[in-house]
All heavy atoms as an XYZ file, in Angstrom:
782
protein
N       0.828     -1.201      0.000
C       0.000      0.000      0.000
C       0.867      1.257      0.000
O       0.559      2.214     -0.672
C      -0.934     -0.018      1.214
C      -1.895      1.125      1.260
S      -3.275      0.833      0.160
C      -4.450      1.919      0.841
N       1.963      1.244      0.752
C       2.859      2.401      0.804
C       3.473      2.665     -0.561
O       3.645      3.813     -0.956
C       3.941      2.200      1.852
N       3.790      1.571     -1.291
C       4.348      1.736     -2.638
C       3.317      2.372     -3.556
O       3.655      3.239     -4.364
C       4.816      0.398     -3.185
N       2.066      1.960     -3.425
C       1.000      2.541     -4.237
C       0.810      4.018     -3.904
O       0.604      4.831     -4.796
C      -0.323      1.798     -4.025
C      -0.308      0.399     -4.624
O       0.522      0.133     -5.518
O      -1.129     -0.424     -4.185
N       0.895      4.349     -2.629
C       0.764      5.741     -2.204
C       1.905      6.572     -2.773
O       1.676      7.646     -3.336
C       0.731      5.849     -0.682
C       0.727      7.266     -0.100
C      -0.482      8.059     -0.581
C       0.767      7.208      1.415
N       3.117      6.081     -2.665
C       4.261      6.819     -3.197
C       4.192      6.962     -4.712
O       4.522      8.008     -5.260
C       5.575      6.143     -2.784
C       5.874      6.330     -1.317
O       5.425      7.286     -0.693
N       6.628      5.409     -0.755
N       3.744      5.908     -5.382
C       3.586      5.963     -6.832
C       2.524      6.994     -7.207
O       2.707      7.764     -8.153
C       3.201      4.585     -7.365
C       3.075      4.542     -8.878
C       2.668      3.164     -9.376
O       3.193      2.157     -8.838
O       1.832      3.095    -10.289
N       1.434      7.020     -6.490
C       0.365      7.981     -6.748
C       0.847      9.405     -6.504
O       0.572     10.307     -7.288
C      -0.868      7.671     -5.878
O      -1.348      6.369     -6.231
C      -1.968      8.692     -6.076
N       1.580      9.607     -5.424
C       2.125     10.931     -5.124
C       3.031     11.401     -6.256
O       2.916     12.532     -6.738
C       2.917     10.891     -3.822
C       2.106     10.596     -2.593
C       3.002     10.190     -1.429
N       3.719     11.323     -0.890
C       3.206     12.184     -0.028
N       1.971     12.010      0.391
N       3.911     13.181      0.413
N       3.906     10.507     -6.700
C       4.830     10.836     -7.779
C       4.072     11.124     -9.073
O       4.391     12.068     -9.796
C       5.832      9.701     -7.977
C       6.919      9.932     -9.015
C       7.739     11.176     -8.676
C       7.828      8.721     -9.099
N       3.058     10.326     -9.350
C       2.260     10.517    -10.565
C       1.548     11.872    -10.538
O       1.534     12.593    -11.543
C       1.242      9.382    -10.717
C       0.539      9.422    -12.060
C      -0.424      8.269    -12.293
N       0.083      6.996    -11.814
C      -0.616      6.166    -11.053
N      -1.836      6.448    -10.686
N      -0.093      5.021    -10.654
N       0.967     12.222     -9.397
C       0.286     13.517     -9.283
C       1.258     14.681     -9.451
O       0.978     15.626    -10.196
C      -0.428     13.628     -7.934
C      -1.667     12.774     -7.738
C      -2.120     12.839     -6.286
C      -2.775     13.204     -8.676
N       2.372     14.619     -8.753
C       3.354     15.700     -8.847
C       3.929     15.815    -10.249
O       4.088     16.926    -10.777
C       4.478     15.488     -7.833
C       4.079     15.656     -6.375
C       5.191     15.177     -5.448
C       3.703     17.107     -6.076
N       4.211     14.697    -10.867
C       4.764     14.687    -12.218
C       3.757     15.235    -13.229
O       4.096     16.063    -14.077
C       5.163     13.258    -12.595
O       5.591     13.198    -13.921
N       2.532     14.788    -13.122
C       1.477     15.237    -14.043
C       1.255     16.742    -13.897
O       1.171     17.467    -14.900
C       0.188     14.467    -13.743
C      -0.823     14.542    -14.834
N      -1.026     13.537    -15.729
C      -1.687     15.522    -15.177
C      -1.978     13.874    -16.569
N      -2.406     15.081    -16.263
N       1.189     17.204    -12.665
C       0.980     18.619    -12.404
C       2.133     19.455    -12.963
O       1.931     20.481    -13.615
C       0.839     18.843    -10.898
O       0.607     20.196    -10.609
N       3.353     19.006    -12.722
C       4.533     19.731    -13.215
C       4.580     19.721    -14.736
O       4.952     20.706    -15.367
C       5.804     19.105    -12.621
C       7.096     19.758    -12.977
C       7.198     21.247    -12.852
N       6.664     21.842    -11.646
C       6.595     23.154    -11.441
N       7.037     23.996    -12.336
N       6.068     23.636    -10.341
N       4.195     18.597    -15.351
C       4.143     18.528    -16.811
C       3.124     19.515    -17.371
O       3.344     20.104    -18.438
C       3.823     17.107    -17.281
C       4.993     16.160    -17.117
O       6.148     16.583    -17.073
N       4.706     14.873    -17.028
N       2.015     19.696    -16.663
C       1.020     20.684    -17.097
C       1.605     22.093    -17.016
O       1.400     22.902    -17.927
C      -0.250     20.562    -16.252
C      -1.052     19.317    -16.551
S      -2.451     19.036    -15.427
C      -3.347     20.547    -15.546
N       2.315     22.390    -15.943
C       2.962     23.701    -15.799
C       3.947     23.917    -16.944
O       3.944     24.971    -17.596
C       3.690     23.835    -14.442
C       4.542     25.085    -14.399
C       2.695     23.825    -13.295
N       4.785     22.934    -17.185
C       5.791     23.052    -18.242
C       5.158     23.237    -19.618
O       5.631     24.046    -20.420
C       6.726     21.841    -18.241
C       7.617     21.805    -17.024
O       7.888     22.823    -16.393
N       8.086     20.619    -16.673
N       4.105     22.483    -19.894
C       3.423     22.610    -21.190
C       2.824     24.006    -21.342
O       2.939     24.626    -22.402
C       2.338     21.539    -21.328
N       2.207     24.512    -20.280
C       1.617     25.858    -20.347
C       2.704     26.909    -20.528
O       2.578     27.802    -21.369
C       0.803     26.140    -19.088
N       3.764     26.807    -19.764
C       4.826     27.814    -19.846
C       5.539     27.787    -21.192
O       6.017     28.818    -21.646
C       5.817     27.645    -18.695
C       5.217     28.045    -17.367
C       6.152     27.844    -16.193
O       7.119     27.095    -16.252
N       5.849     28.521    -15.093
N       5.602     26.637    -21.829
C       6.226     26.565    -23.151
C       5.191     26.798    -24.261
O       5.517     26.705    -25.436
C       6.923     25.220    -23.348
O       5.984     24.172    -23.352
N       3.975     27.093    -23.862
C       2.851     27.355    -24.761
C       2.596     26.193    -25.722
O       2.223     26.380    -26.869
C       3.044     28.674    -25.510
C       3.053     29.853    -24.575
C       3.054     31.183    -25.275
O       2.988     31.275    -26.499
N       3.117     32.249    -24.504
N       2.795     24.989    -25.226
C       2.456     23.780    -25.963
C       1.032     23.415    -25.573
O       0.791     22.547    -24.734
C       3.442     22.653    -25.619
C       3.217     21.407    -26.455
O       2.189     21.316    -27.160
O       4.076     20.500    -26.394
N       0.089     24.120    -26.169
C      -1.304     24.013    -25.749
C      -1.913     22.658    -26.082
O      -2.831     22.215    -25.384
C      -2.123     25.165    -26.320
C      -1.573     26.479    -25.872
C      -1.044     27.465    -26.651
C      -1.458     26.959    -24.521
N      -0.606     28.516    -25.865
C      -0.845     28.229    -24.555
C      -1.795     26.423    -23.273
C      -0.588     28.977    -23.412
C      -1.529     27.164    -22.133
C      -0.939     28.429    -22.210
N      -1.427     21.985    -27.128
C      -1.922     20.635    -27.421
C      -1.541     19.670    -26.298
O      -2.371     18.894    -25.829
C      -1.364     20.133    -28.756
C      -1.949     20.869    -29.950
O      -3.080     21.383    -29.845
O      -1.268     20.924    -30.988
N      -0.277     19.742    -25.879
C       0.171     18.876    -24.779
C      -0.562     19.244    -23.494
O      -0.981     18.362    -22.731
C       1.684     19.003    -24.585
N      -0.719     20.543    -23.256
C      -1.432     20.976    -22.049
C      -2.853     20.436    -22.046
O      -3.323     19.911    -21.035
C      -1.446     22.507    -21.938
C      -2.242     22.969    -20.759
C      -1.687     22.968    -19.486
C      -3.562     23.389    -20.901
C      -2.431     23.366    -18.383
C      -4.306     23.777    -19.811
C      -3.745     23.774    -18.545
N      -3.539     20.544    -23.159
C      -4.928     20.087    -23.220
C      -5.026     18.584    -22.998
O      -5.929     18.107    -22.310
C      -5.563     20.459    -24.561
C      -7.030     20.121    -24.655
C      -7.884     20.718    -23.543
O      -7.604     21.847    -23.107
O      -8.842     20.040    -23.102
N      -4.092     17.836    -23.550
C      -4.075     16.380    -23.346
C      -3.887     16.055    -21.869
O      -4.605     15.210    -21.310
C      -2.950     15.737    -24.183
O      -3.196     16.015    -25.568
C      -2.888     14.242    -23.962
N      -2.925     16.718    -21.229
C      -2.685     16.498    -19.803
C      -3.873     16.957    -18.963
O      -4.289     16.268    -18.023
C      -1.425     17.243    -19.363
C      -0.107     16.708    -19.914
C       0.987     17.740    -19.744
C       0.254     15.403    -19.234
N      -4.413     18.106    -19.297
C      -5.525     18.666    -18.536
C      -6.774     17.794    -18.632
O      -7.544     17.693    -17.676
C      -5.820     20.086    -19.020
C      -6.759     20.817    -18.110
O      -6.573     20.839    -16.902
N      -7.777     21.425    -18.691
N      -6.954     17.141    -19.782
C      -8.136     16.299    -19.991
C      -8.168     15.110    -19.026
O      -9.249     14.624    -18.682
C      -8.176     15.803    -21.434
N      -7.016     14.654    -18.588
C      -6.972     13.491    -17.698
C      -6.718     13.877    -16.239
O      -6.774     13.020    -15.351
C      -5.877     12.505    -18.144
O      -4.618     13.172    -18.149
C      -6.176     11.951    -19.524
N      -6.450     15.159    -15.983
C      -6.070     15.602    -14.647
C      -7.168     15.399    -13.605
O      -6.922     14.860    -12.541
C      -5.635     17.061    -14.695
C      -5.286     17.633    -13.361
C      -5.893     18.694    -12.749
C      -4.258     17.207    -12.466
N      -5.300     18.948    -11.537
C      -4.290     18.044    -11.339
C      -3.317     16.196    -12.501
C      -3.427     17.901    -10.262
C      -2.449     16.053    -11.429
C      -2.509     16.904    -10.325
N      -8.370     15.817    -13.906
C      -9.456     15.721    -12.917
C      -9.712     14.274    -12.508
O      -9.885     13.979    -11.321
C     -10.722     16.362    -13.470
N      -9.705     13.374    -13.478
C      -9.944     11.961    -13.169
C      -8.795     11.388    -12.334
O      -9.030     10.663    -11.365
C     -10.098     11.158    -14.456
C     -10.414      9.703    -14.220
C     -10.592      8.919    -15.505
O     -10.895      9.513    -16.549
O     -10.410      7.689    -15.445
N      -7.564     11.720    -12.689
C      -6.401     11.256    -11.939
C      -6.464     11.744    -10.491
O      -6.253     10.982     -9.553
C      -5.119     11.746    -12.615
C      -3.794     11.392    -11.957
C      -3.582      9.883    -11.939
C      -2.651     12.081    -12.690
N      -6.783     13.019    -10.325
C      -6.880     13.614     -9.000
C      -8.017     12.987     -8.194
O      -7.849     12.659     -7.014
C      -7.085     15.123     -9.142
C      -6.835     16.001     -7.942
C      -5.431     15.808     -7.403
C      -7.052     17.456     -8.322
N      -9.142     12.772     -8.830
C     -10.298     12.175     -8.151
C     -10.003     10.740     -7.719
O     -10.312     10.356     -6.588
C     -11.526     12.205     -9.064
C     -12.780     11.627     -8.439
C     -13.244     12.373     -7.196
O     -12.995     13.585     -7.087
O     -13.861     11.728     -6.318
N      -9.392      9.967     -8.588
C      -9.051      8.584     -8.233
C      -8.073      8.545     -7.058
O      -8.228      7.743     -6.141
C      -8.453      7.854     -9.432
C      -9.457      7.489    -10.485
C      -8.800      6.865    -11.711
O      -7.582      6.855    -11.847
N      -9.633      6.351    -12.613
N      -7.071      9.424     -7.102
C      -6.088      9.471     -6.016
C      -6.758      9.870     -4.707
O      -6.482      9.299     -3.652
C      -4.979     10.456     -6.363
N      -7.660     10.825     -4.775
C      -8.370     11.284     -3.585
C      -9.267     10.191     -3.017
O      -9.317     10.001     -1.797
C      -9.171     12.540     -3.899
C      -9.745     13.169     -2.654
O      -9.061     13.315     -1.652
N     -11.015     13.544     -2.717
N      -9.964      9.480     -3.873
C     -10.833      8.399     -3.406
C     -10.029      7.274     -2.769
O     -10.457      6.677     -1.781
C     -11.664      7.842     -4.566
C     -12.791      8.740     -4.995
C     -13.567      8.158     -6.170
O     -13.276      7.076     -6.652
N     -14.572      8.895     -6.617
N      -8.864      6.991     -3.335
C      -8.051      5.887     -2.841
C      -7.290      6.246     -1.569
O      -7.241      5.458     -0.623
C      -7.051      5.422     -3.923
O      -7.784      5.084     -5.103
C      -6.271      4.214     -3.460
N      -6.697      7.453     -1.542
C      -5.799      7.794     -0.444
C      -6.259      8.958      0.420
O      -5.747      9.151      1.516
C      -4.392      8.085     -0.991
C      -3.777      6.907     -1.656
C      -3.688      6.845     -3.034
C      -3.308      5.835     -0.913
C      -3.121      5.748     -3.663
C      -2.742      4.729     -1.527
C      -2.652      4.692     -2.911
N      -7.197      9.744     -0.074
C      -7.773     10.838      0.704
C      -6.757     11.719      1.404
O      -5.854     12.269      0.787
N      -6.873     11.819      2.705
C      -6.063     12.747      3.492
C      -4.574     12.393      3.502
O      -3.745     13.228      3.867
C      -6.577     12.823      4.928
O      -6.441     11.568      5.558
N      -4.230     11.198      3.068
C      -2.812     10.831      3.008
C      -2.062     11.662      1.963
O      -0.839     11.702      1.969
C      -2.653      9.342      2.685
C      -3.159      8.430      3.792
C      -3.036      6.974      3.404
O      -1.958      6.408      3.623
O      -4.026      6.426      2.883
N      -2.808     12.333      1.092
C      -2.201     13.163      0.055
C      -2.273     14.652      0.393
O      -1.880     15.486     -0.422
C      -2.907     12.915     -1.285
C      -2.816     11.501     -1.839
C      -3.758     11.323     -3.016
C      -1.389     11.172     -2.216
N      -2.749     14.984      1.587
C      -2.980     16.389      1.937
C      -1.706     17.234      1.904
O      -1.765     18.430      1.641
C      -3.656     16.504      3.307
O      -2.812     15.980      4.311
N      -0.552     16.604      2.119
C       0.693     17.369      2.081
C       1.063     17.832      0.668
O       1.900     18.703      0.497
C       1.845     16.572      2.691
C       2.099     15.269      1.967
O       1.120     14.604      1.569
O       3.277     14.916      1.801
N       0.414     17.269     -0.345
C       0.651     17.693     -1.733
C      -0.173     18.910     -2.105
O       0.093     19.550     -3.120
C       0.305     16.562     -2.711
C       1.069     15.266     -2.616
C       0.577     14.295     -3.676
C       2.554     15.509     -2.758
N      -1.154     19.226     -1.304
C      -2.116     20.267     -1.642
C      -1.448     21.591     -1.991
O      -1.764     22.193     -3.016
C      -3.104     20.463     -0.497
C      -4.195     21.440     -0.812
C      -5.222     21.520      0.315
O      -5.049     20.931      1.373
N      -6.279     22.255      0.083
N      -0.530     22.064     -1.165
C       0.075     23.374     -1.432
C       0.895     23.363     -2.714
O       0.876     24.333     -3.478
C       0.930     23.830     -0.247
O       2.001     22.949     -0.038
N       1.583     22.268     -2.993
C       2.367     22.168     -4.230
C       1.456     22.159     -5.446
O       1.714     22.868     -6.432
C       3.237     20.889     -4.212
O       4.093     20.930     -3.074
C       4.063     20.769     -5.480
N       0.390     21.374     -5.377
C      -0.534     21.300     -6.504
C      -1.257     22.628     -6.717
O      -1.480     23.042     -7.864
C      -1.533     20.160     -6.301
C      -0.927     18.749     -6.234
C      -2.023     17.717     -5.993
C      -0.128     18.426     -7.475
N      -1.594     23.311     -5.640
C      -2.235     24.626     -5.761
C      -1.273     25.649     -6.356
O      -1.682     26.482     -7.181
C      -2.751     25.108     -4.404
C      -4.009     24.419     -3.900
C      -4.310     24.847     -2.475
C      -5.190     24.718     -4.812
N      -0.019     25.599     -5.976
C       0.970     26.516     -6.550
C       1.156     26.242     -8.040
O       1.245     27.176     -8.842
C       2.312     26.409     -5.816
C       3.376     27.328     -6.372
C       2.977     28.800     -6.425
O       2.200     29.272     -5.559
O       3.448     29.495     -7.353
N       1.197     24.983     -8.423
C       1.279     24.644     -9.846
C       0.072     25.200    -10.581
O       0.199     25.775    -11.671
C       1.347     23.125    -10.046
C       2.715     22.543     -9.725
O       3.657     23.316     -9.451
O       2.830     21.297     -9.742
N      -1.100     25.062     -9.972
C      -2.319     25.578    -10.591
C      -2.253     27.097    -10.739
O      -2.661     27.632    -11.774
C      -3.547     25.166     -9.768
C      -4.827     25.563    -10.440
O      -5.280     26.690    -10.300
N      -5.399     24.637    -11.192
N      -1.725     27.792     -9.737
C      -1.579     29.250     -9.831
C      -0.637     29.628    -10.975
O      -0.901     30.566    -11.724
C      -1.080     29.830     -8.517
C      -2.162     30.015     -7.466
C      -1.659     30.830     -6.280
N      -0.890     30.035     -5.334
C      -1.412     29.277     -4.388
N      -2.724     29.206     -4.262
N      -0.651     28.596     -3.565
N       0.442     28.880    -11.114
C       1.378     29.153    -12.202
C       0.721     28.943    -13.558
O       0.914     29.735    -14.486
C       2.623     28.260    -12.080
C       3.536     28.635    -10.955
C       4.758     27.730    -10.906
O       5.187     27.168    -11.911
N       5.325     27.581     -9.713
N      -0.057     27.887    -13.666
C      -0.773     27.605    -14.910
C      -1.749     28.735    -15.212
O      -1.808     29.238    -16.347
C      -1.509     26.249    -14.836
C      -0.491     25.104    -14.833
C      -2.507     26.094    -15.973
C      -1.075     23.754    -14.449
N      -2.523     29.158    -14.210
C      -3.496     30.230    -14.418
C      -2.817     31.528    -14.852
O      -3.292     32.208    -15.762
C      -4.323     30.457    -13.150
C      -5.256     29.318    -12.817
C      -6.233     29.009    -13.929
O      -6.798     29.907    -14.545
N      -6.402     27.737    -14.229
N      -1.706     31.883    -14.202
C      -0.976     33.096    -14.579
C      -0.466     32.994    -16.011
O      -0.530     33.959    -16.769
C       0.198     33.340    -13.624
C      -0.208     33.856    -12.276
C       1.014     34.077    -11.401
C       0.629     34.558    -10.029
N       1.801     34.759     -9.156
N       0.045     31.833    -16.380
C       0.557     31.631    -17.732
C      -0.559     31.755    -18.754
O      -0.388     32.397    -19.797
C       1.247     30.251    -17.843
O       2.306     30.193    -16.886
C       1.788     30.018    -19.227
N      -1.702     31.167    -18.462
C      -2.846     31.249    -19.373
C      -3.323     32.695    -19.491
O      -3.609     33.168    -20.597
C      -3.983     30.312    -18.909
C      -3.580     28.853    -19.128
C      -5.296     30.629    -19.622
C      -4.526     27.837    -18.522
N      -3.388     33.399    -18.375
C      -3.819     34.803    -18.414
C      -2.867     35.650    -19.251
O      -3.309     36.503    -20.032
C      -3.919     35.362    -17.000
C      -5.103     34.826    -16.231
C      -5.081     35.194    -14.755
O      -4.215     35.985    -14.332
O      -5.934     34.668    -14.021
N      -1.552     35.426    -19.106
C      -0.578     36.168    -19.916
C      -0.752     35.846    -21.398
O      -0.704     36.734    -22.249
C       0.850     35.850    -19.473
C       1.269     36.560    -18.208
C       2.769     36.469    -17.967
N       3.264     35.107    -17.860
C       3.377     34.426    -16.723
N       3.061     34.994    -15.579
N       3.838     33.200    -16.721
N      -0.953     34.567    -21.714
C      -1.136     34.162    -23.111
C      -2.409     34.772    -23.686
O      -2.420     35.251    -24.830
C      -1.174     32.642    -23.225
N      -3.482     34.809    -22.899
C      -4.730     35.419    -23.359
C      -4.548     36.913    -23.587
O      -5.056     37.460    -24.572
C      -5.853     35.173    -22.345
C      -6.345     33.750    -22.321
C      -7.354     33.507    -21.209
O      -7.329     34.143    -20.164
N      -8.241     32.543    -21.424
N      -3.824     37.559    -22.698
C      -3.566     38.993    -22.837
C      -2.763     39.269    -24.107
O      -3.084     40.192    -24.865
C      -2.825     39.513    -21.597
C      -2.545     40.967    -21.643
N      -3.525     41.925    -21.453
C      -1.399     41.656    -21.874
C      -3.000     43.126    -21.564
N      -1.703     42.993    -21.826
N      -1.751     38.457    -24.345
C      -0.932     38.614    -25.548
C      -1.774     38.416    -26.801
O      -1.675     39.200    -27.753
C       0.248     37.612    -25.530
O       1.060     37.885    -24.389
C       1.077     37.710    -26.785
N      -2.599     37.385    -26.807
C      -3.470     37.131    -27.955
C      -4.449     38.279    -28.171
O      -4.710     38.688    -29.308
C      -4.239     35.824    -27.771
C      -3.443     34.548    -27.949
C      -4.290     33.339    -27.570
C      -2.944     34.412    -29.377
N      -4.976     38.808    -27.081
C      -5.903     39.927    -27.176
C      -5.223     41.151    -27.785
O      -5.795     41.820    -28.652
C      -6.458     40.269    -25.789
O      -7.302     41.385    -25.857
N      -4.003     41.431    -27.335
C      -3.263     42.566    -27.888
C      -2.969     42.356    -29.371
O      -3.086     43.294    -30.164
C      -1.956     42.772    -27.124
C      -2.145     43.374    -25.762
C      -0.836     43.538    -25.007
O       0.160     42.861    -25.345
O      -0.822     44.354    -24.072
N      -2.596     41.138    -29.746
C      -2.326     40.844    -31.149
C      -3.588     40.997    -31.981
O      -3.542     41.545    -33.089
C      -1.762     39.435    -31.296
C      -0.347     39.288    -30.792
C       0.156     37.851    -30.829
O      -0.573     36.949    -31.315
O       1.281     37.629    -30.366
N      -4.700     40.541    -31.468
C      -5.965     40.662    -32.176
C      -6.346     42.127    -32.356
O      -6.771     42.539    -33.437
C      -7.079     39.916    -31.439
C      -8.460     39.960    -32.081
C      -8.429     39.341    -33.471
C      -9.468     39.229    -31.202
N      -6.177     42.919    -31.305
C      -6.478     44.348    -31.407
C      -5.582     45.026    -32.442
O      -6.045     45.848    -33.231
C      -6.319     45.031    -30.048
C      -7.405     44.679    -29.069
C      -7.154     45.276    -27.689
O      -6.178     45.952    -27.460
N      -8.071     44.989    -26.765
N      -4.305     44.662    -32.442
C      -3.381     45.219    -33.426
C      -3.764     44.822    -34.833
O      -3.738     45.655    -35.753
N      -4.147     43.570    -35.022
C      -4.571     43.111    -36.348
C      -5.850     43.790    -36.786
O      -6.012     44.135    -37.962
C      -4.757     41.592    -36.348
C      -3.451     40.846    -36.258
O      -2.384     41.390    -36.551
N      -3.513     39.596    -35.847
N      -6.763     43.998    -35.847
C      -8.029     44.665    -36.162
C      -7.773     46.108    -36.593
O      -8.344     46.585    -37.580
C      -8.986     44.621    -34.951
O      -9.221     43.253    -34.612
C     -10.297     45.307    -35.251
N      -6.892     46.803    -35.859
C      -6.554     48.180    -36.227
C      -5.912     48.221    -37.598
O      -6.223     49.086    -38.415
C      -5.628     48.799    -35.179
C      -6.304     49.121    -33.885
C      -5.311     49.683    -32.874
C      -5.988     49.914    -31.535
N      -5.027     50.379    -30.517
N      -5.011     47.292    -37.865
C      -4.369     47.232    -39.179
C      -5.366     46.962    -40.274
O      -5.294     47.555    -41.356
N      -6.323     46.090    -40.014
C      -7.356     45.789    -40.990
C      -8.207     47.018    -41.277
O      -8.520     47.311    -42.430
C      -8.233     44.634    -40.480
C      -9.367     44.295    -41.389
C      -9.127     43.630    -42.583
C     -10.675     44.637    -41.075
C     -10.167     43.312    -43.437
C     -11.717     44.318    -41.916
C     -11.466     43.658    -43.116
N      -8.581     47.766    -40.221
C      -9.386     48.973    -40.409
C      -8.617     50.041    -41.180
O      -9.200     50.737    -42.010
C      -9.879     49.512    -39.068
C     -10.940     48.659    -38.439
N     -12.140     48.378    -39.038
C     -10.964     47.996    -37.260
C     -12.865     47.587    -38.275
N     -12.157     47.334    -37.172
N      -7.328     50.144    -40.930
C      -6.490     51.085    -41.678
C      -6.442     50.700    -43.142
O      -6.525     51.563    -44.023
C      -5.091     51.136    -41.095
C      -5.005     51.855    -39.782
C      -3.553     51.964    -39.322
N      -3.519     52.346    -37.926
C      -2.894     51.692    -36.964
N      -2.196     50.604    -37.252
N      -2.926     52.110    -35.721
N      -6.316     49.419    -43.402
C      -6.283     48.933    -44.783
C      -7.616     49.210    -45.470
O      -7.645     49.657    -46.623
C      -5.955     47.439    -44.811
C      -5.879     46.777    -46.182
C      -4.788     47.445    -47.029
C      -5.609     45.298    -46.048
N      -8.704     48.967    -44.761
C     -10.037     49.243    -45.333
C     -10.166     50.726    -45.653
O     -10.673     51.086    -46.724
C     -11.143     48.858    -44.334
C     -11.513     47.413    -44.365
C     -12.696     47.130    -43.460
O     -12.805     47.693    -42.373
N     -13.581     46.245    -43.890
N      -9.740     51.590    -44.741
C      -9.821     53.039    -44.962
C      -8.962     53.428    -46.158
O      -9.367     54.286    -46.961
C      -9.377     53.792    -43.719
N      -7.818     52.849    -46.313
C      -6.927     53.153    -47.418
C      -7.531     52.731    -48.736
O      -7.416     53.427    -49.746
C      -5.581     52.444    -47.202
C      -4.645     52.575    -48.368
C      -3.961     53.769    -48.584
C      -4.448     51.524    -49.256
C      -3.098     53.905    -49.664
C      -3.586     51.646    -50.331
C      -2.908     52.830    -50.532
O      -2.075     52.969    -51.612
N      -8.219     51.580    -48.748
C      -8.790     51.048    -49.980
C     -10.059     51.772    -50.414
O     -10.484     51.617    -51.559
C      -9.053     49.551    -49.838
C      -7.805     48.675    -49.703
C      -8.225     47.231    -49.421
C      -6.936     48.758    -50.932
N     -10.650     52.559    -49.554
C     -11.894     53.261    -49.917
C     -11.642     54.389    -50.870
O     -10.738     55.006    -51.070
C     -12.594     53.789    -48.679
C     -13.275     52.687    -47.920
C     -14.064     53.265    -46.766
C     -14.748     52.146    -46.018
N     -15.562     52.625    -44.943
């Protein structure tokens, strides 16, 4: 049972860190693949080991904060690029009139 607990802990930490790395490198396909299985992995671990995993909580929450910040920065960058493209398009339309 201890081996299963340690394996689960390692799997959770590894999966979470891989999600952080994928987000930070803007590999959104890899992030989405990892994210799609995250909730189920976390739920299974919680059902099996419950409070025995409570010491991972702060690490997993910090990883989640990093992911959220990375996503927010990427969204902001995309928004700025879209606004710039829209302005350029409107300038082109005005020029062509």
